[in-house]
C-alpha positions in Angstrom: -41.2 102.7 -26.1 -39.8 99.3 -27.0 -41.2 96.3 -25.4 -39.1 93.3 -24.8 -40.9 90.3 -26.7 -41.1 87.2 -24.7 -39.4 84.5 -26.3 -40.3 80.7 -26.1 -36.6 79.8 -27.1 -34.2 78.9 -24.7 -31.4 81.1 -25.0 -27.9 79.8 -26.1 -24.9 80.5 -24.6 -22.5 82.6 -26.3 -20.2 79.6 -27.0 -22.5 77.8 -28.9 -23.6 80.8 -30.6 -20.0 81.4 -31.9 -19.9 77.7 -33.0 -23.2 78.0 -35.2 -22.1 81.6 -36.6 -18.7 80.0 -37.7 -20.4 77.1 -39.3 -22.7 79.5 -41.1 -20.4 81.9 -42.3 -17.5 79.7 -43.4 -20.2 77.2 -45.2 -19.4 76.7 -48.7 -15.9 77.4 -48.4 -12.9 75.1 -49.2 -12.6 72.0 -47.3 -16.6 72.4 -46.3 -17.8 70.6 -44.5 -14.9 70.7 -41.7 -13.4 67.4 -40.8 -9.7 67.9 -40.2 -9.1 69.2 -36.6 -5.7 70.6 -37.3 -7.0 72.5 -40.4 -10.2 73.8 -38.3 -7.6 74.8 -35.6 -5.8 77.0 -37.9 -9.0 79.2 -38.5 -8.4 82.6 -36.8 -12.2 82.8 -35.9 -11.9 79.4 -33.9 -8.7 80.5 -32.2 -10.6 83.6 -31.2 -13.6 81.9 -30.0 -11.2 79.6 -27.9 -9.5 82.4 -26.1 -13.1 84.1 -25.4 -14.3 80.5 -23.8 -11.1 79.9 -22.4 -10.9 76.4 -24.2 -8.1 74.8 -26.0 -8.2 75.5 -29.7 -8.2 71.8 -30.4 -11.4 71.3 -27.9 -13.1 74.4 -30.2 -12.2 72.5 -33.4 -13.6 69.0 -32.2 -16.7 70.7 -31.1 -17.0 72.5 -34.3 -16.8 69.5 -36.6 -19.0 67.8 -34.1 -21.6 70.5 -34.6 -21.1 70.5 -38.4 -21.8 66.3 -38.4 -25.0 66.9 -36.5 -26.0 69.7 -38.6 -25.3 67.5 -41.7 -26.3 64.0 -40.6 -28.5 64.6 -37.4 -26.0 62.4 -35.2 -22.6 62.6 -33.8 -19.9 60.8 -36.1 -16.0 60.3 -35.5 -13.7 63.3 -35.5 -10.3 63.0 -37.7 -7.5 64.2 -35.3 
């Protein structure tokens, strides 16, 4: 019999989990960290997340770049469009 463990963590929504998954699995690849919206928008996984979350591909790319910058610098910085 499995018991569910109570977690003190607040669950993340699927969209943000997807962003962090992309960041973790694309880290170390060419052009890392992501800075260019049009380049990131070309990634198949970004297009898939946009479709699933009913957002534009450009919006997902911008969010992904912003999350990468926060993880790298701890603050939001400008995004290249």
